[in-house]
C-alpha positions as CSV (number, residue, x, y, z in Angstrom):
1,X,-32.5,-82.0,-12.0
2,X,-28.9,-81.2,-13.2
3,X,-28.8,-77.2,-11.1
4,X,-25.7,-76.6,-9.5
5,X,-24.1,-75.0,-12.2
6,X,-27.3,-73.2,-13.4
7,X,-27.2,-69.0,-12.8
8,X,-28.7,-68.0,-9.7
9,X,-31.2,-65.8,-9.9
10,X,-30.1,-62.0,-7.9
11,X,-33.9,-61.5,-6.9
12,X,-33.8,-63.2,-3.7
13,X,-35.0,-61.8,-0.5
14,X,-34.1,-63.6,2.6
15,X,-35.6,-63.1,5.4
16,X,-35.4,-66.1,7.3
17,X,-35.4,-65.1,11.5
18,X,-36.2,-61.4,11.3
19,X,-39.6,-62.3,11.2
20,X,-39.7,-65.4,14.5
21,X,-41.2,-68.3,13.5
22,X,-44.7,-69.4,15.6
23,X,-45.4,-72.5,17.3
24,X,-48.9,-73.0,17.9
25,X,-49.8,-74.0,21.0
26,X,-52.8,-76.7,21.5
27,X,-53.4,-80.1,19.2
28,X,-55.7,-80.8,16.1
29,X,-56.2,-83.7,13.4
30,X,-53.8,-85.1,11.5
31,X,-56.5,-84.5,9.1
32,X,-56.6,-80.6,9.3
33,X,-52.4,-80.6,9.5
34,X,-52.8,-82.2,6.0
35,X,-55.2,-79.8,5.1
36,X,-52.9,-77.5,5.7
37,X,-49.8,-78.1,4.4
38,X,-51.9,-78.2,1.2
39,X,-52.3,-75.1,1.2
40,X,-48.3,-75.1,0.6
41,X,-49.2,-75.9,-3.1
42,X,-53.0,-73.9,-3.8
43,X,-51.9,-70.5,-5.3
44,X,-54.6,-68.5,-6.5
45,X,-55.8,-65.7,-4.7
46,X,-53.6,-64.6,-2.1
47,X,-56.6,-63.4,-0.2
48,X,-58.4,-66.4,0.3
49,X,-55.1,-67.7,1.8
50,X,-53.2,-65.0,4.3
51,X,-54.1,-64.2,8.1
52,X,-54.8,-60.4,8.3
53,X,-53.0,-60.9,11.8
54,X,-51.0,-63.8,13.4
55,X,-52.5,-66.0,14.9
56,X,-53.8,-66.1,18.7
57,X,-52.5,-68.4,21.0
58,X,-48.6,-68.8,19.5
59,X,-45.6,-67.7,20.9
60,X,-41.7,-67.5,19.2
61,X,-39.8,-70.1,19.0
62,X,-36.4,-68.8,20.5
63,X,-34.6,-71.4,18.5
64,X,-35.5,-70.1,14.9
65,X,-32.6,-68.3,14.1
66,X,-30.0,-69.6,15.9
67,X,-26.8,-71.0,14.3
68,X,-27.5,-69.8,10.7
69,X,-25.0,-69.2,8.6
70,X,-24.5,-66.0,6.8
71,X,-23.6,-67.8,4.0
72,X,-26.2,-69.5,1.3
73,X,-27.7,-72.9,3.0
74,X,-28.6,-76.2,0.1
75,X,-32.0,-75.0,0.0
76,X,-31.3,-71.3,-0.9
77,X,-28.7,-72.3,-3.7
78,X,-31.1,-74.7,-5.3
79,X,-34.3,-72.0,-4.9
80,X,-31.8,-69.1,-6.4
81,X,-31.3,-72.2,-9.8
82,X,-34.3,-72.2,-10.1
83,X,-35.7,-68.6,-10.6
84,X,-32.4,-68.4,-12.6
85,X,-34.2,-70.8,-14.9
86,X,-37.5,-69.4,-14.8
87,X,-36.1,-65.9,-15.3
88,X,-34.3,-67.0,-18.7
89,X,-37.1,-68.9,-19.8
90,X,-40.0,-66.4,-19.1
91,X,-37.7,-63.5,-20.6
92,X,-37.5,-65.3,-23.8
93,X,-40.9,-66.9,-24.1
94,X,-43.3,-64.1,-22.3
95,X,-42.3,-61.5,-24.9
96,X,-42.0,-64.0,-28.1
97,X,-45.4,-65.7,-27.4
98,X,-47.9,-63.5,-25.4
99,X,-46.6,-60.0,-26.7
100,X,-46.3,-58.1,-23.1
101,X,-43.4,-57.1,-21.7
102,X,-41.6,-59.3,-18.8
103,X,-40.6,-58.3,-15.6
104,X,-38.8,-60.2,-13.1
105,X,-40.5,-61.3,-9.8
106,X,-38.6,-61.8,-6.3
107,X,-39.0,-64.6,-4.2
108,X,-39.1,-63.8,-1.0
109,X,-37.8,-67.1,1.5
110,X,-39.1,-66.6,5.2
111,X,-39.5,-69.0,8.3
112,X,-42.7,-69.1,9.7
113,X,-44.3,-65.7,8.8
114,X,-44.0,-62.8,6.3
115,X,-45.4,-59.6,6.1
116,X,-46.6,-58.6,1.9
117,X,-48.6,-56.0,0.1
118,X,-51.6,-59.0,0.6
119,X,-51.3,-59.3,4.4
120,X,-49.5,-61.0,6.9
121,X,-49.0,-64.8,6.8
122,X,-48.6,-67.2,9.2
123,X,-46.3,-70.9,7.6
124,X,-49.3,-72.5,7.2
125,X,-50.0,-70.5,3.9
126,X,-47.6,-72.3,2.5
127,X,-45.7,-70.8,-1.1
128,X,-47.8,-68.1,-2.6
129,X,-47.9,-65.2,-5.2
130,X,-48.4,-61.5,-4.0
131,X,-49.4,-59.6,-7.4
132,X,-49.7,-56.8,-5.2
133,X,-45.8,-57.1,-4.9
134,X,-44.7,-59.0,-7.3
135,X,-43.1,-61.4,-5.3
136,X,-43.1,-65.3,-5.0
137,X,-43.2,-66.1,-1.0
138,X,-41.7,-69.7,0.0
139,X,-40.7,-70.8,3.3
140,X,-38.4,-74.4,3.4
141,X,-40.0,-76.1,5.8
142,X,-43.1,-77.2,3.0
143,X,-40.4,-79.2,1.8
144,X,-39.5,-81.7,4.0
145,X,-44.0,-81.5,4.3
146,X,-44.1,-82.2,0.9
147,X,-41.9,-85.4,1.3
148,X,-43.2,-86.5,4.5
149,X,-47.0,-85.8,4.0
150,X,-47.6,-85.7,0.2
151,X,-45.4,-88.7,-1.1
152,X,-43.9,-86.4,-3.4
153,X,-40.1,-86.5,-2.7
154,X,-37.6,-85.2,-5.6
155,X,-35.9,-81.6,-6.0
156,X,-38.4,-81.5,-9.4
157,X,-41.0,-82.0,-7.0
158,X,-39.7,-78.8,-5.3
159,X,-38.7,-77.1,-8.4
160,X,-42.7,-77.7,-9.6
161,X,-43.9,-75.8,-7.0
162,X,-41.7,-73.1,-7.3
163,X,-42.4,-72.3,-11.2
164,X,-46.5,-73.4,-10.3
165,X,-46.3,-69.3,-8.0
166,X,-43.9,-68.3,-10.8
167,X,-47.0,-69.4,-13.3
168,X,-49.1,-66.8,-10.8
169,X,-46.6,-63.8,-11.7
170,X,-46.8,-64.2,-15.6
171,X,-51.1,-64.1,-15.1
172,X,-50.3,-61.1,-13.2
173,X,-48.1,-59.6,-16.1
174,X,-51.0,-60.8,-18.4
175,X,-53.8,-59.6,-16.9
176,X,-54.9,-62.7,-16.2
177,X,-54.7,-62.8,-12.9
178,X,-56.6,-59.2,-11.9
179,X,-59.1,-60.8,-14.7
180,X,-59.7,-63.6,-12.0
181,X,-60.0,-61.6,-9.1
182,X,-62.4,-58.7,-10.2
183,X,-65.1,-61.6,-11.1
184,X,-65.3,-63.0,-7.2
185,X,-65.6,-66.0,-5.9
186,X,-66.0,-68.1,-8.6
187,X,-64.7,-71.8,-8.5
188,X,-64.7,-73.3,-12.0
189,X,-62.4,-69.5,-12.7
190,X,-60.3,-69.7,-9.9
191,X,-59.7,-73.6,-11.0
192,X,-58.9,-72.6,-14.3
193,X,-56.8,-69.9,-12.2
194,X,-54.8,-72.6,-10.9
195,X,-54.6,-75.0,-13.8
196,X,-52.9,-72.4,-16.3
197,X,-50.6,-72.0,-14.0
198,X,-49.8,-76.1,-13.9
199,X,-49.1,-75.4,-17.4
200,X,-47.5,-71.8,-17.3
201,X,-45.5,-74.5,-14.6
202,X,-44.7,-77.2,-17.7
203,X,-43.7,-74.4,-20.3
204,X,-41.4,-74.4,-18.3
205,X,-40.4,-77.6,-17.5
206,X,-39.9,-77.6,-21.8
207,X,-38.1,-75.0,-21.7
208,X,-35.2,-76.8,-18.7
209,X,-35.2,-79.7,-21.2
210,X,-34.1,-78.1,-24.2
211,X,-31.2,-76.7,-22.0
212,X,-30.3,-80.5,-21.3
213,X,-31.3,-79.9,-17.3
214,X,-33.4,-82.7,-16.6
215,X,-32.7,-86.1,-15.4
216,X,-34.4,-89.5,-15.8
217,X,-37.0,-89.0,-13.0
218,X,-38.1,-85.4,-13.0
219,X,-41.1,-85.8,-14.7
220,X,-42.6,-88.2,-12.7
221,X,-41.3,-86.5,-10.0
222,X,-43.4,-82.8,-10.8
223,X,-46.5,-85.3,-12.0
224,X,-46.3,-86.8,-8.7
225,X,-46.4,-83.7,-6.9
226,X,-49.2,-82.2,-9.5
227,X,-51.5,-84.8,-8.3
228,X,-50.7,-85.1,-4.7
229,X,-52.3,-81.9,-4.6
230,X,-55.6,-82.1,-6.2
231,X,-58.4,-80.9,-5.0
232,X,-59.9,-84.7,-4.7
233,X,-56.7,-86.6,-3.0
234,X,-57.0,-83.1,-0.7
235,X,-60.5,-84.3,0.0
236,X,-60.4,-87.8,0.6
237,X,-58.1,-87.3,2.6
238,X,-59.3,-84.5,4.9
239,X,-62.8,-85.6,5.0
240,X,-63.4,-89.1,3.3
241,X,-65.3,-87.7,0.3
242,X,-64.9,-85.6,-2.5
243,X,-67.6,-83.2,-3.6
244,X,-66.5,-81.3,-6.9
245,X,-68.4,-78.3,-6.7
246,X,-66.4,-77.4,-4.1
247,X,-63.1,-76.9,-5.8
248,X,-60.8,-74.8,-6.2
249,X,-57.9,-75.6,-8.0
250,X,-58.6,-78.6,-9.9
251,X,-58.5,-82.4,-9.5
252,X,-55.4,-84.6,-9.4
253,X,-56.1,-85.9,-12.7
254,X,-56.9,-82.2,-14.3
255,X,-53.4,-80.7,-12.7
256,X,-51.7,-83.4,-14.2
257,X,-53.0,-83.2,-17.3
258,X,-52.1,-79.6,-17.5
259,X,-48.7,-79.8,-16.5
260,X,-48.8,-81.8,-19.3
261,X,-50.3,-80.2,-22.0
262,X,-47.4,-77.3,-21.5
263,X,-44.8,-79.6,-21.1
264,X,-45.2,-81.4,-24.2
265,X,-46.4,-77.5,-26.1
266,X,-44.1,-75.8,-24.5
267,X,-46.9,-73.1,-26.3
268,X,-49.1,-71.0,-24.2
269,X,-52.0,-70.7,-26.8
270,X,-52.3,-74.1,-25.4
271,X,-52.6,-72.9,-21.5
272,X,-55.8,-70.9,-22.6
273,X,-57.9,-72.0,-19.2
274,X,-59.5,-68.7,-18.5
275,X,-62.2,-67.7,-21.2
């Protein structure tokens, strides 16, 4: 993706080194590790993901804040550029198509653990959106996990992650997220919420393509990432079999399909997964 000359968002809050990375004591199966990594892309209702308090059995890693440069590192520049592009897109799209007043969210960059209006989150929670404070939360350690564990490398795969969480912000502004949360524990609506966020990520990709920001292979990177975190793929890797009735985020095919719908149409009306 051509992002280096993109406008940098000013809505970036860097909290790295303020909370202290935690290092879990003890082991765990590979399946559990993969499942924890999968949560990074799950988004949705943060109450299903966040912990109310730090995990016991963890100790601070004293090296996490060492040698941290005051200047922006490349990951921060990348995230700032993607946020800038997302802001530019939705400032136009939401009022025009959704007839809703747009408001910028903030991206909080953290390392290890963070406190939000939705509660306390560890790195295992992964990227998430909190409707209570209009903020996206991201630990850059996820990008390496995305590449290594999920075999979904590439900067546009990473951009898809941010765009998906930004999609939850759009749902918050339109009232869709509140509607789903008021419905309680409903797997069907949870899947619909996630697929709509994937579709909104596709709408942004449509905007970026019109701005001549995409390069060969970018769309394939995003689709590969969307498929990798489908409920069926995660269940196959962690338990060896699939239980469709337990899906909360959609299958690999569904997630790729709705991203493609948004990409092709650029139209919010085509993303109406919630009736």
